[in-house]
N, C-alpha and C positions, 0 to 999 in steps of 0.2 A: 553931635549927639542931642537927644531931645531934652528939654527943661525936664526939672523933677515932676512926677506924678502930681496932678491934682490932689487935694486932701481927700480923703472919703470921709463924709460926717459918720461920726459914732453913733450907735445905735442901743437904746436903752435894754435893760431885760426885761422880757414880758413875763406874764405869768404863765404856768406852764399848762398845758391842754394836750389831752391823748390827740394821736392823729385820727381823722373820720373819713372814711373812704366817701367819694363823690358818688351821689345817686345816679347819674349820666356820665360816665366817663369823658366822653367828648364835649360835654357842655362845662366841665371845670376848664377845660382850655379855651373853648370859645369864649368865657366868662373873664378870661385873662385879655384876650384881645380884645374884646369891646371896652373894657375899662381904659386900655390905652395908657394915657399919662398918670392914671389913678391906679394902675394895676398893684396888688399887693406884692411881697415878696415870694419870689418862686423860682423852682427848677424845673426843666423838663430834661431828663436823661434817658437814653437808650444805651443798652450795652450790647457788645458784640454779639452778633449770631442770634440774638432776641428777637421774635418777631413782634415785640410788643414793647412801649417807650413807659416810664412813669412821669406823671404830672405832681408835683410838690408844692404845696403853698403852706406856708408859713411866718414864724415871727422872728426878726433878725437879732443877733445877740453878738455883739464884739467881744472878743475876750484878748488879753495882752499874751497868755502861755498857753502851749498844748494841753499842760495839765488841768486848765481852766475850761475846756471844751465842757458843755453842759450835758453830761449823758445821765441824765434822771429819769429815764424811762421812755422819753420819746426818740424818734429818729431824727438825726442831725446830720446835715451838709455842713461842710467846712472849708472855706476857702483858706488856704493857709500861704502867706506870702513868703518871697524868698529871703526877707530879712529875719524870718524864724530861725535860719541856721544860726544865729547868733546864740540862740539855746544851748549849742553844742560847744559855744567858745571861738566860733569861726568869724572871720571877718564880712561884714555886709555893709552897704551905703543902707541907712536908715531912713527910709520915707515915712515911716509911723503908720504903714499901712497895716490894719487890725486883721487878726484872725476873725473873719467875719462866718459865722455861723446862721444857718438856716433851722430854725427848731421846727419840725412839720407839725403841724395841725389840721390837715386834709390832703388827702391824695388818691389819684385815680389812675389805672392802668388801662392803656387801648392800643388797638394794634397800630403799627408804625401806619400802614396804610390810610386809616382811620384819620390818625393825626395829621397825616401830610393834606386831606383833604380838607382839614380844619385851617391849618396853618395857612399866612399868607401867601398869595400864589406869586406876587411881583415884590420881592426885597427890595428894601432900600439901596440904590446904589451908590459908590463910594468912589472919589476918586483918591489915591493915596501916593505918597513920594517915600523915598527912604531916609531914614535920618543920616546915614554915612552912605556916602556915594559907592559906587563898585570898587573905585580906586582907593578911596578912604579905607573902606573894609579889607582889601587886599593888602594894603600897606599894615593894618593892625596883625593880620594873619603872618605876614613875615617879622613883625615884631616878637609875635609872641614864640614863633618858632628859633628865631635867633637869641632873643633876650630871656627868655623862660625856660624853655625845652633846653636850648643850647647850655643854659646855665645849671642844669640839675634842678631846676625847680618843679619837676614832675614830668609825668608821661605824655600826657594829654590835656587840654584844656578847651572848654567851650565859651565863646565870646559871642554875644548877641548883636543884632542890627534890629532895627524897627521900621516897619512900613506905618506911616502915619496918616493922618486926614480928618477932613471933618463932617459931620453928618446932623442933618436935620431929622425932626420926628421923634416920637415917644420912644425910648431906649428899649422898653419891654416888646413894643410892637415889631422893632427893628432886628432884636435879637432872635425872635420868634420868626421872623420872613428869614433870616440868613440861616436859621434851624433848618427850616424846609429845604433850602438850596443844598446844605450838606445832607440829609437824609435822602434825598433823592439821587445825588451825583458821586458822595464821596462814599469810598469802600474801605474795609481792613481798620476803622478805627475801633479803638477798645471802649471808649466813650464817646458819643454823640451828644451834646448836651448844649442847652440856654440856661443862663441864670440872670434872675434880674432884684436887685436890691437897692436900698436909696442910695445914690451917687455912683452906685458900680453896678455894669451889666456886662456882662461876657456870653461868649458863643464859641464852640470849638467843637475839633473831630481829633481827639487826641489819640494818638497810636498806642501809649506805652501804659501799661499799668505801673506804678512804683512799687506798693507795696499792699498785701492785702493779710488779714490774719481772721481765718474763718474757721470756726471750731477750733482753734488752737494751731492750725496749719497756716504757717508764713509763706507767701510767695512773692518773689520780685520777679520781674520781667526785663532785664536789660535789652535793650535792642540797640543796634549799632550798625554802621554800613548802610551806604544809601545808595541804591542804582535807580537812574532816573530813566523812565520808559521814553520820553521825548527825543527826537533825532536831535544830536546836538551838534556834529561836525559831518562833512561830506564823508569820511570814513565809516561815521554810524550809518549812513543813509545806504551803504553797500552792505549792510550785515542787517540780520534779522534782530529783533528784538531777544529772541530766545538766546542767540548767539551770543550778543552782547553780556546778558544776564551769565552765561557760564564763564566769559573772562571776567566780569564782577565776583563770581564767586572763587576765582583762582587769585583775585588780587590779593597781594601781602598787604598792603596797606589796610583794606578794608577787613582782613581775616584779624590782622592785629588790633586794630580799632575795637572790634568786637568782645575781643579775650580780655582788652584791658579793662574794660567796664565790666566783664563779670568778675575779675580778680577784685575790682573795688566794691561790687555788690557783696562778694563773698565774704569781704571784710565786715559788712553790715550784719550779714545771717549769722556769721561767727559771734557778733556781740549781742545777739538778741535770740539765738537759738542755742541751748547748752550742748545739743549734738551736732551743731556746725549746718551748713547748708549742702544741698546736693543739685546738681545742676542735670537738667534736662534737655536736650536738642542736640545740634543748632536745627533752627526751622526757619521757614521763608514767611515774612509778613508780607502779604500784598495789598496796596493801598490803589486808589485810582492813578494816580500819576508815579507812584516810588512803589520801591520795593524794597524793605529791609530784612536785615539777619537778626535773629534773636534766640537768647537761651530763656529757659524758666529755672528759678530757683526756689528749693522747696526745704522746708525745714519746721520744727515744732518749737511752740513757745506758749507759755502760762502768763506772760507780760501782759498788763493793760494794754489795749490797742492804742492808748495815746502815747504810751513809752515805748511802742512799736516805731510809731511814726517821728517820735522825738530822735530814737536811736538811728535810725536809717535817713534824717534829713542830709542831703537830697540827692537825688539819682544823679551817678557821676555822668551819665551821658547828657546831663546839661550844665554840670559844672566842670567834670574832670578828676584827675587823679593825680597826687594824694589828696585827699578832700579838703583838709585844711588848708593846704597850701594851694589849692586850686581857689578856693574863694578868695584867696589875697590876692591872686592873679587877676581874677574878676574885677575886684574893686581898684586895680590899678588901670587896668584898660577899659572897663565900663565907667566913665564919669557919674553915672547917674543911677539910681536904683532899679533894680528889676521889677517891682511891684509884686504881682502875682506870678510872673513868669518863671517858669522852673519850680516853682511851688508844686501843691498838690490840692486836688480837689476831693478832701476824705468825705466819705458817706459810712456813718457809723448805725449800724441796724442793731436793734436790741433784740437780745435773744434770752431763752429759759437762764441761762447763767450768768449774763453780762450783756458785752457787745461783741460784734463782729465791725471790721473795718475794710473797706474797699478803696483804694486812693491811688486813682491814674494821677500820671504828669501834667501839670499845666504848660502842654507845648501844643502847637498848631490851633492855638485860641485868639480871637480879637476881643479885646477890651473897650467899652465905651462908657467914658466920663465925660458928663458935661459937653457933649456934641462933639469930643474928639475919638477918635477911633486909634488904636494902635494894634499891630500886629506883629509881637517880638518874635525874632527866629535866631537861631544860633548854630554853627557848624563846628565838629570835633575837629581840634587841630591836633595833628602828630607831627612827629618828625617828618614823614613823607608827604606832607600836606603840600598840596599846590596851590597858591593864594587865588589863582582864576577859577579852579574848579571848587574850593571852599564858597568863592561867591557864588557860583553857580547853584552850588547846593542851597544856599539860605533861599534864593528865589524858588527852587523848585520844591522846598518843603514848604513854602508859604503859598503856593500856587493853587493848592485845594481850596485854602479858606480864601484867598484872594478872588478866586473864581465866585465863591458863594457870596461875597461881598459886593459883587459885580465891580470890581477893581480891573479885572484884565476879562478878557474875553473866553468865553467856555468853548472847547475845542469839540466838535461833533464826535469825535471818540479819541481816547487815546489806549493804546495796545496793552494789555496786562499780560506779562510772560507767563507762560503755563495756563492761562486762564479760557482754556479752549472748550471747556466742560465743566460741569457742576462739581466732580469730584477734584478736580484741579482747583478749583477757584476755593475750594473750602480745604485744602491743605494746608498745613500749618498748626499751631499749637491751639487748643479750644481755648479761647480767653475767658468764655462765658463761665466755664466751669473752675478757670483756674489750672486745670490739668495739662498735661502733655496731649498732642491729638492720639487718637486712638491707631493702632498699627495699620488698620484699613486706610485710613487718611494718609499717614505717612507712606505708606507704599505707594499711593496714588501721586504723591509728588514727584515729577521726573527727576528732579535732581536730590533725593533723599539721601542716594549712596554717597554722592560727593559732600553732602554736607555731614552726615555721619562720619565719613573718613576724617574730619577734621578732630574728631573725638580720639583718633588714634594717636596723636601727639602731646594730649592734654593728662593730666594726672588722674588716675583711676580713684584717688582716694577721695576726691570732690563727686565723682559720678556714681559713687556707692553708699551703702549705709556704712557709717562709720562707728564701729564698735571699740570701746576703749580696752586697752592692755590692762593686766591684773596691776594693782598699786605697785609702785617699786618703793616706797616708804621714803621717796626724795622729794625735796621741794625746789622750785624755779620762782625766781622773779622775773619777769619779762620788761623790760624798760621802753615805753613807747617814747621814739624821737620824732614824734610828729606825722607819724604816717600808721594808719590803722591795719597795713599788714600784721602787725604786733599781735591783732585780734585773733589771724589765722594761725601764726606763730603759735599763742598760748594754746588755741584749739587742738593743734598737731601734738605740741608738749603733753596736755593732758591726755590724748590719745595715747601716747607712749608710757602712760602711768603716772607721770609726774603732778604733784600736786602745785598748782600755779597759781601767782598772784602777779596783776598786771600793772604799773604806775605809769606815771607821765614822767618824763624827764625832769623835770622842775620838782617833782615831789620825792625823788628815789633819793635813798639814804646811801651816802659812801660805803656805810659800816652795814651791808644787807648782810641778814644771818640764813638766807637761803643757802642750800647745798650747789644750788647755779644760779648764776645770773646771766640772761640773754640780753644783751644792748641790741636795739632793733633797728631797722630801717629808717630812712627819713631823706627828707629833700635837701639842697643845698650843696654849697661848695664845703668839703672837711677841712679845708685847709684855712679857713675862715676863723681866726681867732676872735674877731671881733664878734661874732655871732653867739649871743650867750648859750643859746643850745649846744653849738660845737663845744664851746669851751667846756660847759657842764659834763658833756660827754666824757670829753678828754679827762677832767678830774674824777669822773666816776671809774672810768676803765684803768686809769692810773692806780687808783685806790686798791681796786679789786686785783690788781697784778702785783701791788705792794704786801697785800695780805696773801698771796698765795693761794686765793681761792680759786675753786671753777669758774671760767667764764666761755659763752659762747657770743662772737660778734656778727652781725649780718648787714651788707652791704655798705650804708654809711658808715655805720660803726666800725666795721671791717677795715674802712680806709683809716679811719681815726687810729685805730690800733696799729695798721701797718705805718701810719705817719709815726706814732709813738716807737715804733720798732725800727726806725730810721729808715725807711723806704720811701723815694719819690713817688708824689701822688699829683697825678695829672689829668687835664680833660682829656678824652677821648678823640679821636678824628671826627667821628660820627655816633652821637648818642644811641646807646641800647636801650630802648625802653618797650619792653613786651616782646624782646627778643628771645628765643628757645636757642642755647646752644650745645654742643655736646663737648664735654670738658675732662680733663684727667684730673682727679683729686685724690693724690697720694696712692695711684696705682689702680684706682678704679674710674671706670669711665660712666658720666651719668648725663644725662641731658636735662638741662637746669634752665629757667627762666630767667631772664636780667632786665632790670630797671636801673642804669645806671648812666650817667654823664662823665664820671669822675673815675679812673683806676689808679691802683697801685702798680708799681711796676719794678721789676727785680726777674733774673733766670731762675727756670725750673730748677727745683732741687737745690737751691742755695739756700745761705743762712742768712737773716736780717743782721744787719749791722748792729743794733742794739737787741737785747733781750733774746738772741738767739733761735727764734722761730724759723722752721722749715716750712720754704715758700713751694707752693705748686701755682705754677704758670702756663700761660701759651709759650711753648717752645718757639714760636716765629716772632711772637709780638713782645712777650715779657709782660702781657697783663696778667696781674695777679688773679688768681682763681681763689686761693685759700690758703692760711697759715696754720701751723699746727705748734704746740710745745706741751710741756707738762702741765696739764690741766687747763689748757687754754687751745681753742680753736676760732678761726674765723672763715666766713665764706661769703664773695663776693654776690653771688646769686642769690634769687629768693626761692629757699627751699620749700615756703608755703604755698607759693605761688599755682595756680592751676596750670600754668605754662611749664611747671617743673614735675614731668612724670617719676622721675627717680629722686624727686626732694625728700619725700619722707623715708626713703631709705638712708639717704645720705644724712640727714637730721639724726635719725637714730646712730648711726655709725658715730657721728660727731659728740652726741651727747654720752654716749658709751664710753668713748674716749676720754673725755673729760672729767666723767665723773669717777673713773676706775683709778683708784689712788696708784697702783702699780704700774700702769701703764704709761709710758713717756708719749705714745702718740695713740690716736685711734687704730 
């Protein structure tokens, strides 16, 4: 792996000045090139579908916390490093990378074609090598599948590798030359940009918005699933690109990979938006060498945009899930800090009432520091991952940027599936406006019906407006066991009319006064008594049982309850991560999503050795789906997940059962 990133010089606070438009739009860009090594800090940004780009020049301010980003009336661009995830209490190697803010004092807008004419025609070419060989990265993939997913640490994880090399020349000129190549040849990027500051320059074509908050509308854009346009095998050569794309859209691994990141971002939306998030899509995201699948998530919030950013650090598409454990897994398998990779490039724009923010993810980006170029890239590792396939995916994701840098030759043409006409190439969500595509554009996509059919198996609750029931006059405490699925659970419980409070496992009291305590899901081995989190869950559940007060346990907490009730708990032959199954729960069939590596075992309809709970389990395997008793219920599946179309109805049934004093069972 690479050595730690070189230190970036800190920059002092400048005096505030309002941004001024340039008298000649192209002149400002030309002046940056003419200045060469003496160029002032700048950013050049083109958003998807827009015929123009922005040239922004200003002063640099480094801050330590997101709340310190200086929103004092000027437009601000902020490079947010991955280490910032520590603000959420998550693990990350600390390389000291600052939140680097460009406070804009001069700006120009010019046509993309005009900018291309000004930018360097022959960008600096770079020879790049990888920090971890294909064989070494494949071995990392195997370890993560076996040691992390296989031990219940999470559903998916993103581990990076880097292409690295040296370059001579002025950084400002280098990134502007590479920007021209991206503008000319890359397609489908949400932002195509170059940024230059003291000690750090970058250029990228990132496909993915992480989060935006525009006039109170919060949008997130999870993208996952990667189809490579190039011919990979002899079998690929015998089929057309569109035929291979169709096979990709039917691929279970790719479909589950996307749904898992949607679940993870819905957790964030539930934490940011009081009324939760609503999903739209899926759509195809077509780029020059790759096609991805994506959803758009929307909700409303009146939070400060910096707080929106803090609560959503960072995208599961570049970390994994559950988020907290994913960061720990990254720290275990990536021995060096990520720098700005997987962070965001946030643009804060002043409005009449405050600020809007638009923040794409820092992926498909090259960084230039002290003559050293690095291009970090990662693959999403799930239980179905093939190590060789994930190696190939990292190379495919980096190919567009490596081509712009001159590190690999440019192909004369790379076929783009469905891109045989203007209507087709435009199909997909409208990233420039932050909304889903028009009906006309969606209908133009030949795969629209197949994509829409995916939603038939997802929870309608997360696809439609979520209106709350009448208040029940009952309270609930939701205990977070290190998985933000509890934010979605809390949101659904509020929807059912409960007054809900959410607390972390180490802050919860054993003498909770709420009418209902919901013990949430989490990663890890429920049998591990040495894990402080597992030990505390056992104490809290035991205390609630002793008090004979209503409780509901989900996933990990369900397994802990089963263990307390005397049932054996063991690893599954194959982890169930992001899997939807039809199950029988005390006489009713429900389609529920599962994220579990361990399970309790008992015969269906039996009674637990201790505590006398009734068991609902799979008749063939004995895998326990649920337990119930007077004032007690538990369920293995994630009722709150987007993969649980019957989840809300089952949650309501279980809640009604434990809160009804005269009822023995739901």
